[in-house]
C-alpha positions as CSV (number, residue, x, y, z in Angstrom):
1,X,62.0,54.7,35.0
2,X,61.7,57.2,37.8
3,X,60.5,60.1,35.4
4,X,57.9,57.5,34.1
5,X,56.7,56.7,37.6
6,X,56.5,60.5,38.6
7,X,54.8,61.6,35.4
8,X,52.3,58.9,35.6
9,X,51.4,60.0,39.1
10,X,53.0,57.4,41.0
11,X,54.9,58.1,44.3
12,X,58.7,57.4,44.4
13,X,60.5,57.3,47.7
14,X,64.1,58.9,47.6
15,X,65.6,56.9,50.4
16,X,68.3,58.7,52.4
17,X,69.1,56.7,55.4
18,X,72.3,55.5,54.2
19,X,73.4,58.8,52.8
20,X,72.1,61.9,54.7
21,X,71.7,59.4,57.7
22,X,75.5,59.4,57.9
23,X,75.3,63.1,58.9
24,X,73.1,61.9,61.9
25,X,76.6,60.4,63.3
26,X,75.6,56.9,62.1
27,X,77.5,54.6,59.8
28,X,75.9,51.7,57.9
29,X,78.2,49.0,56.8
30,X,78.2,47.9,53.3
31,X,76.6,44.5,54.2
32,X,73.8,46.5,55.9
33,X,73.3,48.9,53.1
34,X,72.8,46.2,50.8
35,X,70.5,44.4,53.1
36,X,68.5,47.6,53.7
37,X,68.2,48.3,50.0
38,X,66.9,45.0,49.2
39,X,64.4,45.0,52.1
40,X,63.1,48.3,51.0
41,X,62.7,47.3,47.3
42,X,60.7,44.2,48.6
43,X,58.1,46.4,50.1
44,X,57.1,47.0,46.7
45,X,57.8,43.7,45.0
46,X,58.9,43.5,41.4
47,X,58.3,47.3,41.3
48,X,60.9,48.3,43.8
49,X,63.1,50.1,41.1
50,X,60.0,52.2,40.1
51,X,59.0,53.2,43.7
52,X,62.6,53.4,45.6
53,X,65.6,55.5,44.7
54,X,68.2,54.2,47.3
55,X,70.9,56.7,47.9
56,X,73.7,54.5,48.8
57,X,76.4,57.0,49.9
58,X,78.8,59.6,48.9
59,X,81.8,58.1,46.9
60,X,84.0,61.1,47.4
61,X,84.3,60.6,51.3
62,X,87.0,57.8,51.1
63,X,87.8,54.5,49.3
64,X,85.8,52.7,51.8
65,X,82.7,54.8,51.0
66,X,83.2,54.3,47.2
67,X,83.3,50.6,47.8
68,X,80.1,50.7,49.8
69,X,78.2,52.4,47.2
70,X,79.6,50.1,44.6
71,X,78.4,47.1,46.5
72,X,74.9,48.4,46.8
73,X,74.8,49.4,43.0
74,X,75.9,45.7,42.2
75,X,74.1,43.5,44.9
76,X,70.8,45.4,45.2
77,X,70.6,45.7,41.4
78,X,67.0,45.1,40.2
79,X,65.4,45.6,43.6
80,X,65.7,49.4,43.9
81,X,67.2,52.2,41.6
82,X,70.6,53.0,43.3
83,X,72.0,56.4,43.4
84,X,75.3,57.8,44.3
85,X,75.4,61.4,45.5
86,X,78.2,64.0,44.8
87,X,79.3,67.4,44.9
88,X,79.0,69.8,41.8
89,X,82.4,69.1,40.4
90,X,83.7,67.4,37.4
91,X,85.9,64.9,39.5
92,X,83.2,64.1,41.9
93,X,80.8,63.5,39.1
94,X,83.1,61.1,37.3
95,X,83.8,59.3,40.7
96,X,79.9,58.8,41.4
97,X,79.3,57.6,37.7
98,X,82.1,55.0,38.3
99,X,80.7,53.8,41.5
100,X,77.3,52.8,40.0
101,X,78.6,52.1,36.3
102,X,77.2,49.1,34.4
103,X,74.4,48.2,36.8
104,X,70.5,48.5,36.1
105,X,68.6,51.6,37.1
106,X,71.9,53.5,38.2
107,X,71.6,57.1,39.2
108,X,73.8,60.0,40.5
109,X,72.7,63.0,42.3
110,X,74.6,66.2,42.1
111,X,74.3,68.7,44.7
112,X,74.1,72.4,43.3
113,X,73.5,75.5,45.6
114,X,70.3,77.5,44.8
115,X,70.4,80.3,47.2
116,X,72.9,83.2,47.1
117,X,74.2,82.6,50.5
118,X,74.8,78.8,49.8
119,X,76.3,79.5,46.5
120,X,78.7,81.8,48.0
121,X,80.0,79.3,50.5
122,X,79.7,76.4,48.2
123,X,81.2,77.7,45.0
124,X,82.2,81.3,45.7
125,X,79.9,82.3,42.8
126,X,76.4,83.7,42.4
127,X,73.4,81.4,42.6
128,X,72.9,82.0,38.9
129,X,76.4,80.9,38.0
130,X,76.1,78.0,40.2
131,X,72.9,76.8,38.4
132,X,74.5,77.4,35.0
133,X,77.4,75.3,36.1
134,X,75.0,72.5,37.4
135,X,73.5,72.4,33.7
136,X,76.9,71.8,32.5
137,X,77.6,69.2,34.9
138,X,74.4,67.3,33.8
139,X,75.3,67.5,30.2
140,X,78.8,66.3,30.9
141,X,77.7,63.4,33.0
142,X,75.1,62.3,30.4
143,X,77.8,62.6,27.6
144,X,80.1,60.5,29.7
145,X,77.8,57.7,30.6
146,X,74.2,57.9,29.1
147,X,73.2,54.7,30.8
148,X,73.2,56.3,34.4
149,X,70.4,58.8,35.1
150,X,71.5,62.2,36.5
151,X,69.6,64.0,39.2
152,X,70.1,67.3,40.7
153,X,69.5,68.5,44.3
154,X,69.3,72.3,44.8
155,X,70.5,73.0,48.1
156,X,68.9,75.6,50.3
157,X,65.9,76.0,47.8
158,X,63.8,77.3,50.7
159,X,65.9,80.5,50.7
160,X,66.3,80.7,46.9
161,X,64.6,82.7,44.2
162,X,61.8,80.7,42.7
163,X,62.1,82.1,39.2
164,X,65.8,81.4,39.2
165,X,65.2,77.8,40.3
166,X,62.4,77.2,37.8
167,X,64.8,78.4,35.1
168,X,67.5,76.1,36.3
169,X,65.2,73.1,36.6
170,X,64.0,73.5,33.0
171,X,67.6,74.0,31.6
172,X,68.9,71.0,33.6
173,X,66.0,68.9,32.4
174,X,66.7,69.8,28.8
175,X,70.4,68.9,29.3
176,X,69.3,65.4,30.6
177,X,68.4,65.6,34.2
178,X,65.9,63.0,35.5
179,X,64.6,64.9,38.5
180,X,65.4,68.1,40.2
181,X,65.2,68.0,44.0
182,X,64.2,71.1,46.1
183,X,65.7,70.9,49.3
184,X,64.8,72.7,52.5
185,X,68.4,72.2,53.6
186,X,68.0,74.0,57.0
187,X,64.7,72.9,57.8
188,X,63.2,76.3,58.2
189,X,60.0,76.3,56.1
190,X,56.5,76.3,57.3
191,X,54.1,74.2,55.5
192,X,52.3,77.0,53.4
193,X,55.7,78.2,52.5
194,X,56.9,74.8,51.3
195,X,53.8,74.3,49.3
196,X,54.0,77.6,47.7
197,X,57.6,77.0,46.8
198,X,56.8,73.7,45.0
199,X,53.6,75.1,43.3
200,X,55.3,78.2,42.0
201,X,58.5,76.3,40.8
202,X,56.4,73.6,39.2
203,X,54.1,76.0,37.3
204,X,57.1,78.1,35.9
205,X,59.5,75.3,35.0
206,X,57.0,73.2,32.6
207,X,55.5,69.9,32.5
208,X,58.7,68.1,31.4
209,X,60.4,69.0,34.7
210,X,60.2,66.3,37.5
211,X,60.5,68.0,40.8
212,X,61.3,66.1,44.0
213,X,61.4,67.3,47.7
214,X,63.9,66.9,50.3
215,X,62.6,68.3,53.6
216,X,64.5,68.7,56.9
217,X,62.7,68.4,60.2
218,X,64.4,70.9,62.2
219,X,61.2,72.5,63.2
220,X,59.3,69.2,63.3
221,X,57.5,70.0,60.0
222,X,59.3,67.7,57.8
223,X,56.2,65.2,57.2
224,X,53.9,68.3,56.9
225,X,56.2,70.0,54.4
226,X,56.4,66.8,52.3
227,X,52.6,66.4,52.2
228,X,52.4,70.2,51.0
229,X,55.0,69.1,48.4
230,X,52.7,66.2,47.3
231,X,49.6,68.2,47.2
232,X,51.5,70.7,44.9
233,X,51.9,67.7,42.5
234,X,55.4,66.5,43.4
235,X,55.6,62.7,43.4
236,X,59.4,62.0,44.3
237,X,59.8,62.6,47.9
238,X,62.9,62.1,50.1
239,X,62.7,60.4,53.4
240,X,64.8,58.4,55.8
241,X,64.2,55.4,58.1
242,X,63.5,56.5,61.6
243,X,63.9,60.1,60.1
244,X,67.8,59.8,60.6
245,X,69.8,62.7,58.8
246,X,71.6,65.8,59.7
247,X,70.7,67.6,62.7
248,X,67.0,66.8,63.5
249,X,66.8,64.7,60.5
250,X,64.2,64.2,57.5
251,X,60.7,63.0,57.4
252,X,60.7,59.3,58.6
253,X,60.2,56.8,55.7
254,X,58.0,54.4,57.7
255,X,55.7,57.5,58.7
256,X,55.4,58.8,55.3
257,X,54.9,55.4,53.5
258,X,52.2,54.3,56.0
259,X,50.4,57.7,55.7
260,X,50.2,57.3,52.0
261,X,49.3,53.8,51.8
262,X,47.1,52.6,54.8
263,X,43.9,54.1,53.6
264,X,43.1,54.7,50.0
265,X,40.4,57.4,50.8
266,X,42.9,59.2,52.8
267,X,45.5,59.0,50.0
268,X,42.9,60.2,47.5
269,X,42.4,63.3,49.7
270,X,46.2,64.0,49.5
271,X,46.9,63.2,45.9
272,X,43.6,63.4,44.0
273,X,40.8,60.9,43.3
274,X,42.1,60.0,39.8
275,X,45.6,59.3,40.9
276,X,46.8,55.7,41.1
277,X,49.8,56.1,43.6
278,X,51.4,52.8,43.2
279,X,52.4,50.3,40.4
280,X,52.4,47.8,43.1
281,X,50.8,48.7,46.5
282,X,53.5,48.6,49.4
283,X,53.5,45.8,51.8
284,X,53.1,47.7,55.1
285,X,53.6,44.8,57.4
286,X,57.3,44.9,56.5
287,X,57.8,48.4,58.0
288,X,58.3,47.3,61.6
289,X,60.9,44.7,60.9
290,X,62.9,47.1,58.7
291,X,62.7,49.9,61.3
292,X,63.8,47.4,64.1
293,X,66.9,46.4,62.0
294,X,67.9,50.0,61.1
295,X,67.4,50.9,64.9
296,X,69.9,48.0,65.8
297,X,72.5,49.1,63.0
298,X,72.5,52.7,63.9
299,X,71.8,52.8,67.5
300,X,69.0,55.2,67.1
301,X,66.2,53.9,69.4
302,X,62.6,53.3,68.9
303,X,60.6,54.8,71.6
304,X,57.2,54.1,73.0
305,X,55.9,57.1,71.1
306,X,57.6,56.6,67.7
307,X,54.7,56.6,65.3
308,X,53.8,53.5,63.2
309,X,56.8,51.4,64.5
310,X,57.4,52.5,68.2
311,X,57.0,50.0,71.1
312,X,53.7,51.6,72.1
313,X,51.8,50.6,68.9
314,X,49.4,47.9,69.5
315,X,49.7,48.0,73.3
316,X,46.9,48.6,75.8
317,X,47.1,49.4,79.4
318,X,43.8,50.7,80.6
319,X,40.3,49.9,80.9
320,X,38.4,51.5,78.2
321,X,40.9,51.2,75.5
322,X,41.0,47.5,76.5
323,X,37.3,47.0,76.0
324,X,37.0,49.3,72.9
325,X,40.3,49.5,71.3
326,X,39.0,50.7,68.0
327,X,38.0,53.7,69.5
328,X,41.4,54.7,70.7
329,X,43.5,54.0,67.7
330,X,43.6,55.3,64.1
331,X,44.3,52.1,62.6
332,X,44.4,48.1,63.3
333,X,48.0,47.2,64.1
334,X,47.3,43.7,63.3
335,X,45.7,44.4,60.0
336,X,47.8,47.1,58.8
337,X,51.2,46.3,60.1
338,X,51.0,42.6,61.3
339,X,51.7,43.8,64.8
340,X,49.8,41.5,67.4
341,X,48.1,43.8,70.0
342,X,49.5,43.1,73.5
343,X,48.1,44.0,77.0
344,X,50.6,45.7,79.1
345,X,50.3,45.7,82.9
346,X,50.9,49.1,84.4
347,X,49.9,51.3,87.5
348,X,46.8,52.3,85.4
349,X,45.5,48.6,85.1
350,X,41.8,48.1,85.6
351,X,40.4,44.9,86.9
352,X,39.7,43.8,83.2
353,X,43.4,44.4,82.4
354,X,44.7,42.4,85.5
355,X,42.3,39.6,84.8
356,X,43.3,39.4,81.1
357,X,47.1,39.5,81.8
358,X,46.7,36.8,84.5
359,X,44.7,34.5,82.1
360,X,47.6,34.9,79.6
361,X,49.8,33.6,82.4
362,X,47.7,30.7,83.0
363,X,45.9,32.0,86.3
364,X,42.0,32.3,86.3
365,X,41.4,34.8,89.1
366,X,38.0,35.5,90.9
367,X,36.7,38.9,91.7
368,X,38.7,39.0,95.1
369,X,41.9,37.8,93.6
370,X,41.6,40.4,91.1
371,X,41.1,43.2,93.4
372,X,44.2,41.8,95.6
373,X,46.2,41.4,92.5
374,X,45.4,44.9,91.2
375,X,46.4,46.4,94.6
376,X,49.6,44.6,94.3
377,X,50.4,45.8,90.8
378,X,49.9,49.4,91.7
379,X,52.0,49.3,94.8
380,X,54.8,47.6,92.8
381,X,54.9,50.1,90.2
382,X,54.8,53.1,92.6
383,X,57.6,51.3,94.8
384,X,59.8,50.7,91.7
385,X,59.2,54.1,90.1
386,X,58.4,52.1,86.9
387,X,55.2,52.2,85.2
388,X,55.3,48.6,83.7
389,X,55.2,45.6,85.8
390,X,57.0,42.9,83.8
391,X,54.9,39.7,83.2
392,X,57.5,37.5,84.9
393,X,57.2,39.4,88.2
394,X,53.4,39.3,88.0
395,X,53.7,35.6,87.2
396,X,55.9,35.2,90.3
397,X,53.3,37.0,92.6
398,X,50.5,35.0,91.2
399,X,52.5,31.7,91.7
400,X,53.3,32.8,95.4
401,X,49.7,33.5,96.0
402,X,48.6,30.1,94.6
403,X,51.1,28.4,96.8
404,X,49.7,30.3,99.9
405,X,46.2,29.2,98.9
406,X,47.3,25.5,98.4
407,X,49.0,25.7,101.9
408,X,45.9,27.1,103.6
409,X,43.8,24.4,102.1
């Protein structure tokens, strides 16, 4: 199913927040993994399994991790394609297969080193030998349970020989691999390097090979590098909610998905005019709620500057953006994400902003009252050292002023 999507030009998200996200020192409970998988799948409705591969975990970690993966495979069945991730050993492959057995759209992903230094550390062999062993593991897994799709992640692809990876990807696909992920494991690539790697490996490996990306964000370029992979023809792209993953993380799911879906003409620039990227277009209004629940589960905060789902999205605090909000934002938060715009009172507040916030609190101010209130707001912010003046504090001030006014009359 994932191969069918990719070969038809549809975008598939390989969701890593429950798996690679664990290396960000987070631990999602089994209940939450099931809930997240279901919610992610519902973004695409009935086509969730065609657009989302949910990496549920690494069964070899311990018995509890195995059971967590098993629960996702069983309880999120039909909403996403569930994958178990494993090392390139026979024992791990068998364990991963067992964790997803007898469930619809089940997959495993085998991690195989692609570069010489990574192969030496992980397998004590050359990269060529490690890739040959990967081919054998794919074939063995398919022979053991041909109802489970087998994917391969080529670790440290960014420092590997492109020709060697292309040959390995071709051989793995011939042996039965569904997709072959090229991983910038250490997040060291620049966009041109990432695009060149995917273009060269794709050209040399043949049309039957379905490549995927797994781009770490150590240099802050995970999103750019993923876009370069897409521009090179890749359609299966790894991401993680809030970007959580090892070290500085991966490209954030909410950012990547929004970028690819909020404007059809922008998507056409990235993927090509003739490409229909979705079987069912994603419901972007689900993104903020999913991001908030991931933040609550993992303790990873949503900041005011977090793109797409941060607390700053849809907020206005100064005069000109208040009057002409369309000029100061790349999309309409209400229309695209279901986020109702809010006016926030800060030390930058103009008379219009002060009047609007007061009206929202039930107070109609004349010009003199607005000037007095604006002075109070700015003084309050600087005295407290906090930019935002809470609505309840401003309401208290307005109530006191109204009381004074009544007393004077």
